C-alpha positions as CSV (number, residue, x, y, z in Angstrom):
1,M,35.7,264.0,73.4
2,V,33.0,264.7,70.8
3,A,32.0,263.0,67.5
4,T,32.3,265.2,64.5
5,S,30.5,265.4,61.2
6,S,29.8,267.7,58.3
7,A,28.3,271.1,57.8
8,A,24.6,271.2,56.9
9,N,25.1,272.3,53.3
10,A,27.5,269.6,52.2
11,T,27.5,268.5,48.5
12,L,26.4,265.2,47.1
13,Y,28.5,262.6,45.5
14,D,26.9,262.9,42.1
15,N,30.2,263.4,40.4
16,L,31.7,260.1,41.6
17,A,32.0,257.5,38.9
18,F,31.3,254.7,41.4
19,N,27.7,253.5,42.0
20,F,28.8,252.1,45.3
21,L,29.7,255.5,46.7
22,R,26.8,257.2,45.0
23,D,24.4,254.8,46.6
24,I,25.7,254.5,50.1
25,V,26.5,258.2,50.7
26,P,23.4,260.4,50.0
27,V,25.1,263.5,51.4
28,G,28.6,264.7,51.1
29,G,29.1,265.4,54.7
30,I,30.2,262.3,56.6
31,S,32.4,261.5,59.5
32,S,34.7,258.5,59.8
33,T,34.4,256.8,63.2
34,Y,36.1,254.0,65.0
35,Y,33.8,252.1,67.3
36,A,35.8,249.8,69.5
37,L,36.6,248.9,73.1
38,L,39.7,249.4,75.2
39,A,40.8,248.0,78.5
40,H,43.1,250.8,79.6
41,P,41.3,254.1,80.4
42,S,44.0,256.5,79.2
43,V,44.6,255.3,75.7
44,P,42.6,256.2,72.5
45,A,40.1,253.4,71.7
46,K,41.1,251.1,68.9
47,T,40.6,247.5,70.0
48,L,38.6,245.1,72.1
49,P,39.7,244.8,75.7
50,A,42.3,242.0,76.1
51,R,39.8,240.0,78.2
52,I,37.4,239.9,75.2
53,A,40.0,239.6,72.4
54,S,41.6,236.6,74.1
55,F,38.6,234.4,73.6
56,A,37.3,236.3,70.5
57,Y,39.9,234.5,68.4
58,Q,38.3,231.2,69.5
59,N,34.8,232.6,68.5
60,K,35.5,234.8,65.6
61,A,32.1,234.6,63.8
62,V,30.1,235.2,67.0
63,V,32.2,237.9,68.7
64,Y,32.9,239.9,65.5
65,D,29.2,239.8,64.6
66,L,28.4,241.1,68.1
67,L,31.0,243.9,67.6
68,F,29.2,244.9,64.4
69,K,25.8,244.8,66.1
70,A,26.7,246.6,69.3
71,S,28.5,249.4,67.5
72,S,25.8,250.0,64.9
73,Q,23.0,249.7,67.4
74,A,24.6,252.3,69.7
75,V,24.9,254.8,66.8
76,L,21.4,254.2,65.5
77,T,19.8,254.5,68.9
78,I,21.5,257.7,69.9
79,A,20.9,259.3,66.5
80,A,17.2,258.5,66.8
81,D,16.9,260.0,70.2
82,P,15.1,263.4,69.9
83,E,17.4,264.8,72.6
84,H,20.3,264.4,70.1
85,L,19.5,264.2,66.3
86,G,16.1,262.6,66.2
87,V,16.8,261.0,62.8
88,R,17.2,257.7,61.0
89,I,20.8,257.6,60.1
90,G,22.9,255.4,57.8
91,I,26.1,253.5,58.5
92,T,28.7,251.7,56.5
93,A,31.0,249.5,58.7
94,V,34.2,247.7,57.9
95,L,35.8,245.1,60.2
96,H,39.6,245.0,60.8
97,T,41.3,242.5,63.1
98,W,44.9,243.6,63.0
99,G,47.3,246.2,64.4
100,S,50.4,247.5,62.6
101,T,52.5,244.5,63.7
102,M,49.7,242.1,62.7
103,T,48.7,241.4,66.3
104,H,45.1,240.5,67.1
105,H,43.4,243.9,67.2
106,P,39.6,243.7,66.3
107,H,37.9,247.0,65.5
108,V,35.3,248.4,63.2
109,H,35.6,251.5,61.0
110,M,32.4,253.4,60.3
111,I,31.4,256.0,57.8
112,V,28.3,258.0,58.8
113,P,26.4,260.6,56.8
114,G,26.2,264.0,58.5
115,G,22.5,263.8,59.2
116,G,19.4,261.7,58.4
117,I,15.7,261.5,57.7
118,S,13.5,262.7,60.5
119,L,11.6,260.0,62.4
120,D,8.3,261.1,60.7
121,G,10.0,261.0,57.3
122,S,9.0,264.6,56.5
123,R,12.4,266.2,56.3
124,W,16.2,265.8,56.2
125,L,17.9,267.0,59.4
126,S,21.6,267.8,59.3
127,C,23.8,267.6,62.4
128,Q,25.6,270.6,63.9
129,P,28.8,271.7,62.1
130,R,31.6,269.3,63.1
131,F,29.5,267.6,65.7
132,L,27.5,264.4,65.1
133,L,26.7,262.7,68.4
134,P,28.0,262.9,72.0
135,V,30.8,260.4,72.4
136,P,30.4,259.9,76.1
137,V,26.8,258.8,75.6
138,L,27.8,256.5,72.7
139,T,30.6,255.0,74.8
140,K,28.3,254.0,77.7
141,L,25.7,252.5,75.5
142,F,28.2,250.6,73.4
143,Q,29.8,249.2,76.6
144,G,26.5,248.0,77.9
145,L,25.4,246.6,74.6
146,M,28.6,244.6,74.0
147,L,28.7,243.1,77.5
148,A,25.0,242.2,77.4
149,K,25.3,240.6,74.0
150,L,28.3,238.5,75.1
151,L,26.4,237.2,78.1
152,A,23.4,236.4,76.0
153,A,25.5,234.6,73.5
154,H,27.1,232.5,76.3
155,K,23.7,231.7,77.7
156,A,22.5,230.5,74.3
157,G,25.6,228.2,74.0
158,R,27.1,230.1,71.0
159,L,30.5,230.5,72.6
160,S,33.2,227.9,72.8
161,F,36.3,227.9,75.0
162,F,39.6,226.0,74.8
163,G,42.9,225.8,76.6
164,P,43.3,228.4,79.4
165,H,39.8,229.6,78.8
166,A,38.1,226.3,79.1
167,H,36.7,227.2,82.6
168,L,34.7,230.1,81.0
169,A,32.2,227.6,79.7
170,E,30.6,227.8,83.1
171,R,28.1,230.7,83.2
172,R,29.1,232.2,86.6
173,A,32.8,232.0,85.7
174,F,32.1,233.9,82.4
175,A,30.1,236.6,84.2
176,A,32.8,237.0,86.8
177,Y,35.4,237.2,83.9
178,L,33.5,240.1,82.3
179,A,32.7,241.9,85.5
180,P,35.9,244.1,85.6
181,L,35.0,245.5,82.2
182,R,32.0,247.2,83.7
183,R,34.1,249.3,86.0
184,I,36.6,250.6,83.5
185,T,36.3,253.4,81.0
186,W,35.6,252.4,77.4
187,Y,36.2,254.7,74.4
188,V,34.6,255.7,71.1
189,Y,36.9,257.6,68.8
190,A,35.5,259.9,66.1
191,K,37.5,261.5,63.3
192,P,36.8,265.0,61.9
193,P,34.6,265.1,58.8
194,F,36.1,264.3,55.4
195,G,37.2,267.1,53.1
196,G,35.1,265.9,50.1
197,P,34.3,263.0,47.8
198,K,37.9,262.2,46.9
199,A,38.8,261.9,50.6
200,V,35.9,259.4,51.1
201,L,37.0,257.4,48.1
202,A,40.5,257.3,49.4
203,Y,39.3,256.2,52.8
204,L,37.2,253.4,51.4
205,A,40.0,252.3,49.1
206,R,42.3,252.0,52.2
207,Y,40.0,250.1,54.4
208,T,37.5,248.0,52.5
209,H,39.8,245.4,50.9
210,R,43.0,245.7,52.9
211,V,44.6,242.6,54.5
212,A,46.9,242.4,57.5
213,I,50.0,243.7,55.7
214,A,50.6,245.3,52.4
215,N,53.4,244.2,50.0
216,S,55.0,247.6,50.2
217,R,55.7,247.1,53.9
218,L,57.7,243.9,53.3
219,L,61.5,244.6,53.3
220,A,63.4,241.3,53.4
221,R,63.2,237.6,53.9
222,D,66.2,235.5,55.0
223,Q,67.3,232.9,57.5
224,Q,66.6,235.3,60.3
225,G,63.0,235.7,59.3
226,V,60.8,238.3,57.6
227,T,61.5,242.0,58.0
228,F,58.8,244.7,57.5
229,R,57.9,248.2,58.4
230,Y,55.3,249.2,61.0
231,K,54.0,252.3,62.7
232,D,54.5,252.8,66.4
233,Y,51.6,255.1,67.3
234,R,53.1,255.9,70.7
235,A,55.9,257.8,68.9
236,D,55.7,261.1,66.9
237,G,57.1,262.2,63.6
238,R,59.7,260.2,61.9
239,A,60.2,258.0,65.0
240,R,56.8,256.5,64.3
241,Q,58.1,254.5,61.4
242,K,60.0,251.4,62.7
243,V,61.3,248.1,61.4
244,M,60.5,244.6,62.9
245,T,61.9,241.2,62.1
246,L,59.8,238.1,62.9
247,A,60.8,234.4,62.6
248,T,59.1,233.1,59.5
249,S,56.8,230.8,61.5
250,E,55.7,233.7,63.7
251,F,55.1,235.9,60.7
252,I,52.9,233.3,59.2
253,R,51.1,232.7,62.5
254,R,50.3,236.4,62.9
255,F,49.1,236.7,59.3
256,L,46.7,233.7,59.7
257,L,45.2,235.2,62.9
258,H,43.2,237.5,60.5
259,V,41.6,234.8,58.3
260,L,37.9,235.3,58.7
261,P,35.4,232.5,58.9
262,H,34.0,231.3,55.6
263,G,31.2,233.5,54.4
264,F,31.7,236.1,57.0
265,H,30.7,239.6,55.8
266,R,33.3,242.2,56.9
267,I,31.5,245.1,55.2
268,R,28.0,245.8,56.4
269,H,25.4,248.6,56.0
270,Y,22.9,249.7,58.6
271,G,20.0,252.1,59.0
272,L,19.2,254.1,55.9
273,L,21.9,252.2,54.0
274,A,20.7,248.7,54.9
275,R,19.4,246.5,52.1
276,P,16.7,246.1,50.7
277,S,15.4,249.6,51.6
278,C,18.6,251.5,50.7
279,A,17.5,252.6,47.3
280,D,14.2,253.9,48.6
281,N,15.9,255.7,51.4
282,I,18.4,257.3,49.1
283,A,15.6,258.5,46.8
284,R,13.7,259.9,49.7
285,A,16.8,261.7,51.0
286,R,17.3,263.3,47.7
287,E,13.7,264.3,47.4
288,L,13.8,266.0,50.9
289,L,17.0,267.8,49.9
290,A,15.4,268.8,46.5
291,L,18.3,267.3,44.7
292,T,18.4,265.8,41.2
293,M,19.0,262.1,40.9
294,P,22.4,261.4,39.3
295,Q,22.4,260.1,35.8
296,D,23.0,256.3,35.8
297,H,26.1,255.6,33.7
298,N,24.3,252.3,32.7
299,A,21.2,254.1,31.6
300,D,22.1,253.8,27.9
301,A,22.4,250.0,28.3
302,G,18.6,249.8,28.6
303,A,18.2,251.4,25.2
304,V,20.2,248.6,23.5
305,D,18.1,246.0,21.7
306,P,18.5,242.8,23.9
307,N,18.1,240.7,20.8
308,Q,21.2,242.1,19.2
309,P,24.4,240.2,20.1
310,T,26.9,242.2,22.0
311,T,30.4,242.7,20.6
312,P,33.3,242.3,23.1
313,S,35.2,245.6,23.6
314,H,38.6,243.9,23.7
315,L,39.4,241.2,21.1
316,C,42.5,239.1,20.8
317,P,44.4,240.2,17.7
318,C,45.5,236.5,17.2
319,C,42.4,234.4,17.7
320,G,39.7,237.0,17.8
321,G,38.5,235.8,21.3
322,R,37.4,238.0,24.1
323,M,40.3,239.4,26.2
324,I,39.9,239.9,30.0
325,T,41.6,242.9,31.6
326,I,43.7,241.8,34.6
327,E,45.4,245.2,35.1
328,I,45.8,248.7,33.7
329,F,49.0,250.6,34.3
330,K,50.6,253.7,33.0
331,R,53.3,253.8,30.3
332,G,56.7,253.2,31.7
333,S,55.5,251.8,35.0
334,T,55.9,248.2,36.2
335,P,52.8,246.1,36.3
336,R,51.9,244.5,39.7
337,H,50.5,241.3,38.2
338,R,53.0,238.4,37.7
339,P,52.4,235.3,35.7
340,T,52.3,232.0,37.6
341,G,55.8,230.6,38.1
342,P,58.4,229.9,40.7
343,I,58.1,232.2,43.8
344,T,61.2,234.4,44.0
345,A,59.9,236.9,46.5
346,I,57.2,237.3,49.1
347,R,53.9,238.5,47.6
348,I,50.7,238.8,49.5
349,D,47.7,239.8,47.5
350,T,46.2,243.0,48.9
351,S,43.6,243.6,46.2
């Protein structure tokens, strides 16, 4: 299995209207990569091994943070190795904790530019067409980093254990518990490169602010429970789409599994895209690629006299006060927003 990325002469995202994309993706060629762990050696990697996921729920902030750090460190390290790319690369990572049926399924999605700035800062180096980094090398490094970080966290007293895992508070018991994970094959999965800016935007829209289940998948609610659609990735074609009914209490329990600790950042940037040096790195990348900086759509705002009062763009026709846009929808379509009132249907905000 190999990681894939863009061709060398990929286009920039100058035509995108969103500063977020323009800033984080200096080159148009990027690959979308899952970095995760798996206990079974013959299944594509998408989740933490059951042995880790079982106590990760009791230590969300610590284990999820280690998942971010281990996956990003593996990519940054291999990319900087002169035997591979020999560059400083950038990463945008998004944490998901659910599977299609809302089970506990922690994994990280990553978007990676198809190249980086050379270690001496003198040039931009693109990866080979459709090949970013060797997946087997990434896999071994990721495996070692994740296990080492878990052991270090345990030694520092950062992990807590309850119920059937209470015995893991003892250091030797925890080391023995993780030992089998050193002998199995772990996986890193890499998707082919995106087809262009629109594909990147669509990917980010799907993954950055999604919750465990979308409203569109909810089919019914009655005395039997809650019925919803899900994908069975072991099946192909139309057979992949299936329907499941859960007791209301079980549905709520599964949904609450994915509530993150207060203040936890589920979208993170690393390498060239890490703050506060991101802007300088982007400018340097464009300089090395001899590309023009995009025109800032807020540039005209600087020319406005700050002493002049600003006029709201949307005024209430009744009172003249400033109106706040809560939704924009096409003529003839049904708005998604509903005023506060009696709940007549299940609605879970996925914005």
